[in-house]
RORODREN-225287 format. One record per residue: residue number from 1; residue in three letters; y, z, x of N, C-alpha, C, CB in turn. Coordinates in Angstrom, 1 decimal, decimal comma, padded with zeros to 4 digits. Glycine has a CB too. Example, Ala and Ser with C-alpha at 12.3 -4.5 7.8 and 13.67 -1.06 7.14 Angstrom:
2
 num residu     nY     nZ     nX    caY    caZ    caX     cY     cZ     cX    cbY    cbZ    cbX
   1    ALA -005,7  007,8  013,2 -004,5  007,8  012,3 -003,3  007,8  013,2 -004,5  009,0  011,3
   2    SER -002,2  007,1  012,8 -001,1  007,1  013,7  000,0  007,9  012,9 -000,6  005,7  014,1
//
This chain:
92
 num residu     nY     nZ     nX    caY    caZ    caX     cY     cZ     cX    cbY    cbZ    cbX
   1    MET -016,6  011,1 -011,4 -016,4  009,9 -010,2 -016,1  010,9 -008,9 -014,9  008,5 -010,5
   2    LYS -016,7  010,2 -007,6 -016,5  010,7 -006,1 -015,5  010,5 -006,1 -017,2  010,2 -004,9
   3    LEU -014,8  011,3 -004,6 -013,0  011,0 -003,9 -013,2  009,7 -003,6 -012,5  011,8 -002,3
   4    PRO -014,4  009,4 -002,6 -014,3  008,2 -002,1 -014,3  007,1 -002,9 -015,0  008,0 -001,3
   5    GLN -015,0  006,9 -004,0 -015,5  006,1 -005,0 -014,0  005,8 -005,7 -016,7  006,9 -005,9
   6    LEU -013,2  006,9 -005,7 -011,7  006,8 -006,6 -010,9  006,2 -005,6 -010,9  008,5 -007,2
   7    MET -010,8  006,3 -004,4 -010,2  005,7 -003,4 -010,3  004,2 -003,5 -010,6  006,3 -002,2
   8    ASN -011,6  003,7 -003,4 -012,0  002,4 -003,2 -011,4  001,9 -004,5 -013,6  002,3 -003,1
   9    ASN -011,7  002,7 -005,5 -011,3  001,7 -006,9 -009,7  001,9 -006,6 -011,9  002,5 -008,8
  10    PHE -008,8  003,0 -006,5 -007,5  002,9 -006,3 -007,1  001,5 -005,5 -007,1  004,3 -005,7
  11    LEU -007,7  001,6 -003,6 -007,3  000,2 -003,1 -007,5 -001,0 -003,5 -007,6  000,1 -002,2
  12    GLU -008,7 -001,3 -004,2 -009,1 -002,6 -004,5 -008,3 -003,0 -005,8 -010,5 -002,6 -004,7
  13    ASN -007,8 -002,1 -006,7 -006,9 -002,3 -007,7 -005,6 -003,0 -007,5 -006,6 -001,1 -008,1
  14    PHE -004,9 -001,9 -005,7 -003,8 -002,3 -005,6 -003,6 -003,1 -004,9 -003,2 -001,6 -005,5
  15    TYR -004,8 -003,7 -004,1 -004,9 -005,3 -003,3 -005,4 -006,0 -004,1 -005,9 -005,5 -001,9
  16    SER -005,6 -006,3 -005,3 -006,0 -006,7 -006,4 -004,8 -007,5 -007,0 -006,5 -005,5 -007,1
  17    TYR -003,6 -006,4 -007,1 -002,6 -006,4 -008,2 -001,8 -007,7 -007,0 -001,7 -004,4 -008,8
  18    PHE -001,6 -007,5 -005,5 -000,6 -008,0 -005,2 -001,4 -009,4 -005,3  000,1 -007,4 -003,9
  19    SER -002,7 -009,8 -005,2 -003,5 -010,7 -004,8 -002,7 -012,3 -006,1 -005,5 -009,9 -005,1
  20    HIS -003,0 -011,0 -007,8 -002,3 -011,5 -008,9 -000,7 -012,1 -009,1 -002,3 -010,5 -009,6
  21    SER  000,1 -011,1 -008,1  001,3 -010,9 -008,5  001,8 -012,7 -007,3  001,9 -008,8 -008,1
  22    ILE  001,2 -012,9 -006,1  001,4 -013,8 -005,6  000,6 -015,1 -006,0  001,3 -013,5 -004,4
  23    GLY -000,3 -015,2 -006,6 -000,9 -016,5 -007,0 -002,2 -016,7 -006,5 -000,2 -017,6 -006,6
  24    GLN -002,9 -015,7 -005,8 -003,9 -016,0 -004,9 -005,0 -015,2 -005,8 -003,7 -015,4 -003,3
  25    ASN -006,1 -015,6 -004,9 -007,1 -015,2 -006,0 -007,9 -013,7 -005,6 -008,4 -016,6 -006,2
  26    ALA -008,7 -012,7 -006,3 -008,8 -011,5 -006,2 -009,3 -011,5 -004,6 -009,8 -010,8 -007,4
  27    ASP -010,1 -011,8 -004,3 -010,9 -011,6 -002,9 -009,4 -012,0 -001,5 -012,7 -013,1 -002,8
  28    ALA -008,1 -012,3 -002,0 -007,6 -012,6 -001,0 -006,6 -010,9 -000,7 -006,7 -014,1 -001,4
  29    GLY -007,0 -010,1 -001,7 -006,4 -009,2 -002,0 -005,2 -008,2 -001,2 -007,4 -008,8 -002,4
  30    GLY -006,0 -008,1  000,4 -005,4 -007,3  001,0 -004,5 -008,1  001,9 -006,3 -006,3  001,6
  31    ALA -004,7 -009,8  002,4 -003,4 -010,3  002,6 -002,5 -010,5  002,1 -003,4 -011,0  003,0
  32    SER -002,7 -010,4  000,8 -001,8 -010,8 -000,2 -000,5 -009,7 -000,1 -002,5 -010,7 -001,6
  33    PHE -001,2 -008,3  000,0 -000,3 -007,1  000,5  000,2 -007,1  001,9 -001,1 -005,8  000,4
  34    TYR -000,3 -007,5  002,9  000,1 -007,8  004,0  001,4 -009,0  003,9 -001,2 -008,2  004,8
  35    GLU  001,3 -009,8  003,3  001,8 -011,2  003,2  003,6 -010,7  002,1  000,4 -012,4  002,2
  36    ALA  003,4 -009,8  001,3  004,4 -009,1  000,4  005,3 -007,8  000,9  003,5 -008,6 -000,7
  37    ILE  004,1 -007,2  001,6  004,8 -005,7  001,9  005,4 -005,2  003,6  003,4 -004,5  001,7
  38    ILE  003,8 -005,7  004,0  003,8 -005,6  005,5  004,5 -006,6  006,4  002,5 -005,7  006,0
  39    LEU  004,4 -007,8  006,0  005,1 -009,0  006,9  006,7 -008,4  006,4  004,6 -011,0  006,3
  40    PRO  007,2 -009,0  005,3  008,9 -008,5  005,4  009,0 -007,0  005,9  009,7 -008,6  003,7
  41    ALA  008,8 -006,0  005,5  008,8 -004,8  006,5  008,4 -004,7  008,1  008,0 -004,0  006,0
  42    MET  008,4 -005,7  008,6  008,6 -005,9  010,1  009,3 -007,0  010,9  007,3 -006,0  010,6
  43    ARG  010,1 -007,4  009,4  011,1 -009,0  009,9  012,7 -008,4  009,1  010,3 -011,1  008,7
  44    SER  012,4 -007,3  008,1  013,4 -006,8  007,5  013,8 -006,0  007,7  013,5 -006,6  006,6
  45    GLU  015,0 -005,4  008,8  015,2 -003,3  008,7  015,8 -003,2  007,1  016,8 -002,4  010,2
  46    PRO  016,6 -003,7  006,1  016,9 -003,1  005,1  015,6 -003,0  004,2  017,9 -003,6  004,6
  47    PHE  014,4 -003,9  004,2  013,2 -003,6  003,7  012,6 -002,7  003,8  012,5 -004,1  003,9
  48    ARG  012,6 -002,7  005,8  011,5 -001,3  006,1  012,4 -000,4  005,6  010,9 -000,9  007,9
  49    ARG  013,5 -000,1  005,7  013,9  001,5  005,3  013,9  001,7  004,0  015,3  002,1  005,9
  50    LYS  013,7  000,3  003,1  013,8  000,7  001,8  012,1  001,3  001,1  014,5 -000,7  000,9
  51    LEU  011,3  000,5  002,0  010,1  001,2  001,7  009,2  002,7  002,4  009,5  000,2  001,7
  52    LEU  009,8  002,6  003,7  009,8  004,3  004,2  010,7  004,9  003,3  010,4  004,6  005,9
  53    ASP  011,7  004,9  002,7  012,5  006,3  002,2  012,0  006,1  000,9  014,4  006,4  002,2
  54    ASP  011,4  005,1 -000,3  011,4  004,9 -001,4  010,3  003,9 -001,6  012,6  004,6 -001,7
  55    PRO  009,1  004,2 -001,4  008,0  003,6 -001,5  007,5  003,0 -002,7  007,2  004,3 -001,0
  56    GLN  007,7  004,0 -003,7  007,3  003,9 -005,3  008,6  002,9 -005,9  007,1  005,7 -006,1
  57    ALA  010,1  002,6 -005,6  010,9  002,0 -005,7  010,2  000,5 -005,3  012,0  002,6 -005,0
  58    VAL  009,9  000,4 -004,4  009,5 -000,8 -003,8  008,5 -001,5 -005,0  008,8 -000,4 -002,2
  59    LEU  007,0 -000,7 -004,6  006,0 -000,7 -005,4  007,0 -001,7 -006,9  005,4  001,0 -005,6
  60    THR  007,7 -000,6 -007,3  008,1 -000,8 -008,5  008,2 -002,0 -009,3  009,1 -000,3 -008,4
  61    GLU  009,6 -002,6 -007,8  009,8 -004,1 -007,6  009,2 -005,2 -007,8  009,9 -004,4 -006,7
  62    PHE  007,8 -004,4 -007,1  006,9 -006,2 -007,5  006,2 -005,5 -009,0  005,0 -006,9 -005,8
  63    GLY  006,3 -004,7 -009,6  005,9 -004,0 -011,1  004,8 -003,4 -010,9  005,8 -005,0 -012,4
  64    MET  004,3 -002,7 -010,2  003,3 -002,1 -010,0  003,4 -000,4 -010,3  002,9 -002,4 -008,8
  65    VAL  002,9  000,2 -011,4  003,6  001,5 -011,1  002,3  002,1 -011,3  004,9  002,0 -012,1
  66    LEU  002,4  003,7 -010,2  001,3  004,0 -009,7  001,2  005,2 -010,7  001,3  004,3 -008,0
  67    PRO -000,1  005,6 -011,0 -000,3  006,6 -011,9  000,1  008,1 -011,8 -001,6  006,5 -012,1
  68    GLU  000,7  008,7 -012,9  001,4  009,6 -012,7  000,3  010,9 -011,8  001,9  009,9 -014,2
  69    GLY  001,0  011,6 -011,0  000,8  012,6 -010,1  000,7  011,9 -008,6 -000,5  013,3 -010,7
  70    MET  000,6  010,1 -008,5  000,2  009,4 -007,4  001,5  009,5 -006,3 -000,3  007,9 -007,8
  71    SER  001,5  009,1 -005,4  002,1  008,8 -004,7  002,0  008,0 -003,4  002,4  009,6 -004,6
  72    VAL  002,4  006,9 -003,2  001,8  006,4 -001,8  003,1  006,7 -000,5  001,4  004,4 -002,1
  73    ARG  002,9  006,7  000,5  003,9  006,9  001,5  003,6  006,1  002,7  004,0  008,3  001,9
  74    PHE  004,5  005,2  003,5  004,6  004,3  004,2  004,8  005,7  005,3  005,7  003,0  003,9
  75    LEU  004,0  004,8  006,8  004,6  005,6  008,2  004,9  004,6  009,0  003,6  006,6  009,1
  76    GLU  006,0  004,9  009,9  006,6  003,8  010,2  005,6  004,6  011,9  008,6  003,4  009,9
  77    ASN  004,7  003,3  012,8  004,1  003,4  014,0  005,5  003,1  015,1  002,8  002,3  014,0
  78    THR  005,5  003,4  016,1  006,3  003,6  017,2  006,1  003,0  018,6  006,4  004,7  017,2
  79    GLU  007,1  002,6  019,8  006,5  002,4  020,8  005,6  003,4  021,3  007,3  002,3  021,5
  80    ASP  005,7  005,1  020,7  005,2  006,2  021,3  004,5  006,8  020,2  006,2  007,0  022,1
  81    THR  004,4  006,2  019,2  003,1  007,4  018,0  002,5  006,2  017,3  004,0  008,9  016,4
  82    ILE  001,4  006,3  017,3  000,5  005,4  015,7 -000,1  006,3  015,0 -000,9  004,3  016,0
  83    HIS  000,1  006,3  014,2 -000,2  006,9  013,1 -001,8  006,0  012,6  001,3  006,8  012,0
  84    ILE -003,2  007,2  012,4 -004,0  006,7  012,0 -004,7  007,8  011,1 -004,6  006,0  012,9
  85    VAL -004,5  006,9  009,8 -004,7  007,4  008,4 -006,3  007,7  008,5 -004,3  006,1  007,3
  86    ILE -007,1  009,1  008,1 -008,4  009,4  008,1 -008,3  009,8  006,5 -008,9  010,6  009,3
  87    PRO -009,4  009,6  005,7 -009,9  009,6  004,2 -009,5  011,3  004,2 -011,8  009,1  003,9
  88    PRO -009,8  011,8  002,7 -009,6  013,3  002,5 -010,7  013,9  002,9 -009,2  013,6  001,1
  89    TYR -010,6  015,6  003,2 -012,4  015,5  003,3 -013,3  016,0  001,9 -013,1  016,8  004,9
  90    VAL -014,4  015,3  002,0 -014,9  015,5  000,7 -016,1  016,3  001,1 -015,2  014,1 -000,1
  91    GLY -016,1  017,6  001,8 -017,0  018,1  002,3 -018,5  017,1  002,5 -016,9  019,3  001,5
  92    GLU -020,2  017,7  002,8 -020,5  017,5  002,8 -022,0  016,8  001,9 -019,9  017,9  003,3
//
């Protein structure tokens, strides 16, 4: 399986997990993730700090365990810095 396909599978499973944990259908995965993680990070400074400092702990609190060797990192946009994440290089 090629890297883009692996990443897509991971993200689909990642978002799907939040759909099921919040009681929504799998098609609402991205929205569920937004509601469960992103909105609280925008509204609660303690949650935001914990998410930035120890994302694995936050995900574990939601019952999600990452595969061994994989990590997730959340970045904070500020008034003068915006992060745009691009996929890893896969060659031509």
